N, C-alpha and C positions, 0 to 999 in steps of 0.2 A: 583388376576388373571385379567390381563388387555390385551385387544387386540385392534388393530386399523386397519381399512381398509378404502376404498374410494368408494363412489358412486357419482352420479351427479344429478342435477335438472335443471329446465328450468326457466328462467325469460325473458318473452317476446319471442324473437327469439334466444336468446343466452343461453349458458349453463354455470354452475358454479360448482365447486368442492364441494362435501359434505364429510366431514371427519366423520366417524362413530367410536365412541369409546364404547367398551363394558367392563364393570367391573362386576365381580361376587364376592360378599363378603358374609361372614357368616351372618346369620339372618333369620328371618322368610321369607318364599317364597313370593316374590313380584317382579313385573317388573315395572320399572319407565322409561318412554321415555321423555327426555328433549331436548329443541332446537326448540320450537314453532312447534310441530307436529299438523297436523289437525286430524280429526276423523279417517280417513283412515289409517294414520300412527299409531295412538294410538291402533287401532284394530289389527294392524300387530302382536302384542304380542301373541294374541290367534292363529292366522294362523301359526306363526313361531313355537310356542310350539308344536302344533299338527303335523306340517310338520317334525319337527326334530324327534319326537317320531315315526311317521309312516315311517321314512326313516331308522330306525334302530340305531339311535344314542341316547345316554343318554341326559336327559334334567336336568340341574342343579337345585338343591333344595334350593339354597340360594337367597340372594337379588341381582337382576340384574339391573344395571343402564346403560341405553343406551343414549349417547349424540350425537346429530346431530349438527355439526358445519358447518357454522357460525350460532350461536344461535339466531341472531336477524332477521333472514329471515324465514318466514313461510315455512314449508315443507308439500308438498301435495302428495296424492296418494299412491298407494301400491308398487311403484317401488323399495322401500328399503327393501322389505321382505327378498329377497335372501341375501343381504349384512348383514342384522341384524342376520339372521340365521347363516351365516358363522362366524360372529363376536363372537357369543355365543359359537360355536364350537371351534373357535381358542382360546378363553379364557379358555377353558377346555383342550387345547392341542390336539385337534382332527384334526386341520388343520395347515399346515405349514405357520407360520406367515410371514416369509420372502417372500415366494412366493405370498402370498395374497397381499402384498404391491405393486406388479407390475401392478395390474389390477383395472379398473373401473368396479364395479359389479352393474348390474341392473336386476330386475326381480321380478314379483309377484309370490307368492307361493300358490299352492293348498294345501289342507289339507293332500294329499298323497305325497307331496314333489315335484310334477311336477312344472316346471317353466312356467308361463303364460306371454304373451306379455305385454308390457307397452307402454306408449305414449312418444313422444319426443325423440326417439333415434337418429334420424338424426342430429338435432342440437348439441347433445352431441358428436356424432362422429366427427362432423366438428370442434368443439372447444376443443377436447380432448388434442390436442398437447399443447394448452395454459395452460392446467392443469398439464403439466409435465408428462403425461402418453401416452402410445402408444398401450396398450392392453385393451380389453374390454370383459367381460363375460356377456352374455345376452341370452334371450330366442330365440329359433330357428326361431319363427315367425318374429323377428325383425332383423335377420341376414342380409337380403337383403338390407335394407335401410342403415345399418351401413357399409356394405361392399362397398358401393358406394365410400367411402373415402379410397383411395388405401394406404394411408400412415400409416394406423393403422392395427393391428392384431385383428380380430374378432373371438371369440370363442363361438359359439352357443352350449349350453348344455341343456339337457332335464330335469334333475332332480337335486334335492339337493344332493343326494348321489353321482351321477356322478361328480358333481362339486367338492365335497370333495375329491374324489379319484383322480380327475385330478390335483387339487392343491397339493396333496401329492405325485404325480408322480406315482400313481398306475395304471392309465390308460393314454393313449395318446389321444390328440385331435389336429387336424390340423386347422389352421386359414381358415375361410370361404372366398372363392374367388368368384368374380363376374366379368363377362365380361360386363363392362359398355357400351361399344360401341354397343354390341349386344342387350342388354336390351333396350338401348335408341332407337335404330332403330326399334325394335319389338313393342315398345309401342307408336310409332308415328302414327300408323295407326288409321284411323277413320272408324266407322261402317256405317256412313251415308254420303251422297254426295248431292251436288246441283242438280244433274241430276235427283233426285227423285222428284223434284218440277215441277209440270205441270202449265203452264200459268204464271201469275204474273210477266211478263217481266219487268214492271216499278219498282216493289218492288225489284227484283233481281238486277236491275241496281243500285238502292239506296243502297242496301247492299254492292255492289261492291265498290261504292264511299266511304261508311262508313268504310269498311275494308282498303281501300287504304290510308285514312288519319287519321284512328283511331278516327272517329267521333262518338258521341253518336247518337242514333236513336230512334224515336218513330213511331210505326206502328198503324194505326187506321182502323178498319174495323169490319164488323159483325162477329158473332161466326162462326167458321168453314171455315174461308176464307184462312187459312194457315199461320197465323202470327207466331204461336209457331213453326211450321215446318220450316219456314224460319229462325227464330232466332237460332234454334238448329244447323243449318248448317253454321251459320256465322263463328265459329271457324275454319272450314275447309278451309276458305279463308285467314285466317291470316297466317303470316310467321311462319315457324316451330320455336318451342322453341329452344333457345340456351341452352347448358348445364348449364350455370350460371342461366338463368331464370328457368330452370327445378328444379334446387336445391333450388332456392328461394321459388317456389311454393310447392315443396315437403316438405320443412321444416314446412310450415304452416299446411299441411295435417298430418304430423307426430305428431305435437303438439296436434292436435285434435283427434288423433287416427283413422284417416280415411284412412290410407294406407292399401291396401290388400297385404298379403304375397307374392302373385304371381306378384304384380305390385308395386315394391319397389321404382320406379322412375316415376314420372308423366312427360310424354314427349309430351302430347297434351295440347292444350289451355284449361284451365278449363272452364266449363259452369255451372253456378249456377243459379237456378230458385227457390228462396224462395217463400213460400206461402204468400198471401197478409195478413194473420193474424200475421205475424212475428212482434216482438217487435223491438224497436230501438236498444236495447242491442244485440238482435239476429242478426240484420243487420250489425251494425258497430263493434260489440264486447263489451264486458263488463263483469260484475260479480265482486265479492269482490276481487278476484284475476283475473285481466282482461285476457280474452281469445279472440282469433280472431273471428270476425263475418263473415257474408256471403261476405262482400265486400273484406275482405282479402283472403278468400277462392277462390274468383274470380280473384285474383291478376294475372296479365299477361294473362287474359282471358276475358270472357264475363259474365256480371251480367244481367239476364233477369228478368224483372219485368212484369209479366203477370197481366192483370186486374189492371192497374196502379191506377185508381181512388179509387179502393177498399182498398189500403194501407192506414193506418192511416196517417194523415197529418204530425204529428210530426215525423213519421218514414221516410217519404220522405224528410223532411227538413234537417235531419241530413246527407243526401247525398251530400249537397252542398259543404261542406268543402273538403271531400276526392275527389270529382270530380275535384276540382280546384288544390289540392296539390299533389294527388297521394299517400297519406298516411293518417292514422288516429292515433291520440294521445288520449289515454284513461287515464284520471287522476284520481287517488284515493288519499286518505289522506296520505298513506304511500309512494306511488311512482307513476310515470307516465310511461306508456309503449306505444311505437310507433310500429304500425304494417303497413307493406306496403299495399297499396290499389290502385294500377294502373290497371284500367280495363276499358273496353268498356261497357257502359250501353245501353241495348236494352230494350225498354218498348213497351207494347202493350195494347190497350184499345179498347172498343166498342164505337160507337158514342153516345150511350145513354144507360140507364140502361137495356132495353130489347135487345139492340144491333142492331136494324133495322131502326134507324132514317136515312132517305134519301135513303133507299133501294127501287129500282124500282120493286122488286119481293116480298118483305114481308111488311106488314103493321106495323108501329110503334104504340105502345099503351101507350107511355109515354107522360105525360103532359109537356108543356114548362118549368114549374117550376122544375119538376123532372130532365129534361135534363140540365137545368142551374145549378142546385145544384150538379149534377153528375160531370159536367165539371169543376166546381169551386173548386173541391177537389185538383186539381193540381195547385200549385201556379205559378205565372208568373216568379219569379226568378229560380225555378226549370226548367220550360219549356225553359227558355232562355238558360240553360246549355245543352240542347239537340239540337244538330246541325241540324239534319235532321228529318223532319216530313213527313211521306208518308201515303197515303191511300191504303189499301189493300182490294179491292172489292171482293165480293163473286164470285166464278167461276160457270159458267153454265155447263150443261152436255157435250155440244160439246167441251168445252175447257178441261174438265177432261178426255174425251174419246179419244181425238185427240192423236194419237201415233206418235209424231214427234221427231226428234233428239233434245236433249237438252244439253247445255254445262255442262260439269262436273266441279267439284270443281278445279281440276288440271289446266284446261284451264283458268278459271277465275283467279286462283291464280298466273299464269304466268304474266298476265297484271298487277295485284296488285304488284307483286314483282318488276316489272319494275318501277312502280310509287314509291315504297319504296326506290329503289335504287337512284332515282333522288332526293328524299327528304334527304336521308342520305348524299348525296354529297353536297346538298344545305346548310344543317345545320352542316357541318363538323366542323365549328368553333364555333358552339353554343352548349349548353347543352341540346339539344332536338333532337328528331328523327323524329317527324311527324308533319304535317301541323296543326293538332288540338292543338298542344302545343305552337304555336307561341304567343308571347306577342305583345303589340302595336308597339314597336320599330321594331320588326322583320316583322310585317305586312307591315309597310311602306317600309322596305328594300326589301323584297322578293315578294311583291304583288302590284306593281305599276299598276294603272288603267289609261287608256286613257280617253279623254274627253267623248267619247260616252258611255263608261262603267260607268263613274262617274255620268253622267246624268241619265242613266238607274237605277242605284242603288239608287240615290236620289229620283226618282219617286217611286220606290218600298218601301223605308223606309217611305215616307210620306203617301202613299196610304194604306199600311198595318199597319202603326203606330207602327213600330218596335223599340225595345230598342237599345241602343249603343252596348250591348253585341250581339244582333241578327245581327246587322250590321257587326261586326267583324266575326261572324260565317259564314255569307254569303260569305265573302271574303276568309276565310279559305277553305270552301267547294269548292269555284271556283278554288282556287289554286290546290286542289286535282283533280278536274275534268280535269284541264289543264294538270296535270301530267299524268293522264291516257291517255289523247290524245297526250302525248309526245310533248306538246307545251311549249315554253319557257315563253310566256306571257299569261296573262289571257285575253280571248277574249269575245266578246259579248255573244256567244252561251254558253260558260262556266258559265257566270254570270246569264244568263236566267235560266239554269238548277238549279243552286244553289238557286235562288229566289223561284223557284217552290217548293223546299223542305222546305220553311218557310211559305207557303201559309196557313197552318192550324192555324197560329197565329191569323189571321183575320177571317177565315171562321168558325173555330170550337170554338175558345175560346174568 
């Protein structure tokens, strides 16, 4: 008695077909699962046996062999429970084997036969056509993310018994449909807005420049000055996600099991704020079977690092490569997996351990040695990769209580959209979209400086003792400021504002 059916698994951001064979033979009762199963897959035999019995079906008493092919790739997680249970029932003649061949089957089983949600359904739904299939049976909680792909038929079923009756034609089920345009537009709304921020006009301007050119940003100020509040509102200034970008981001969240059933498509820019105790593997991804880290979860969005000097130095240093390349490759003995990691980094820190160095209102209790050691936690190479440094001073009562009209995110976003339009037109022949992505050749082509600007920049570099990377950053930020001003060429005032955003190199560090 042999049965065959199909499931799927994830490798990186791609899916591949899993062929499940179940053989029931005479012998002492035993269950053997082969094909490099992990602990969760091995334990499925107990869940499946109990689920079959509690669903009212007989469980065979012979020797059961379950093969998961390809046998040279490790199988992980409980997503094969439903497929294994159906394979056992099909081998007993309880399920129509021909009907079973048409579907990809996914789902974890409760002991009572209910089907629980699994991770990574969206990448499987995207790649299902390449597997030669067009129909998928899965848990109801995963139906929304799979139905995003219109070309396939999605059948969400609640229990093992319902699935068996459906495959035998005893009950009917209709493919799950989703209005993607409606879902996309509904999920695009933000609950926060820049109009919530009082004061901090200079910081708002810096965030506008950062959003306009996709520049990384560092905010320095005492506790309670509004650094986190400003950072959380930065995604509201960025351009709306395209459907392609939304699918890229949603795939990563699907693999990590972070999608909510009512929000099957991520349509807003992600904002990730990991705690400073995070490990390097938690930040960039890792594990024996590499999983995405925080930088990939922030793909197409913002990664906020609060209390920057409190992060372990080795954790901060691993950011250097993905900041340059826009992706991270995690290598293991068996394979190497690449995850996208194109994000804006926004960091915040205090001027000293207590947070009040240089404050005219609070006394600092830190020694010079403590301050120096605190600031030295951030390396020069990492600081060079942050385009804009700004100070965020503490607000006084009059500034907080003043009830004046403030620009909302939509108004600022219009100016930023205009700057983005100029950049896309400028870089139409290049493989980049924003000023921050320019290389040395493109800087020379698109950012010519007159003699006055060259002299000003030379003085700034010598006085502040800036690196070559900082020199290029200033020019890139100047180009963005000129775009916001709708100027064709970089002028003196644009360069002066950009130099102002690098003053922390000398004053603080």
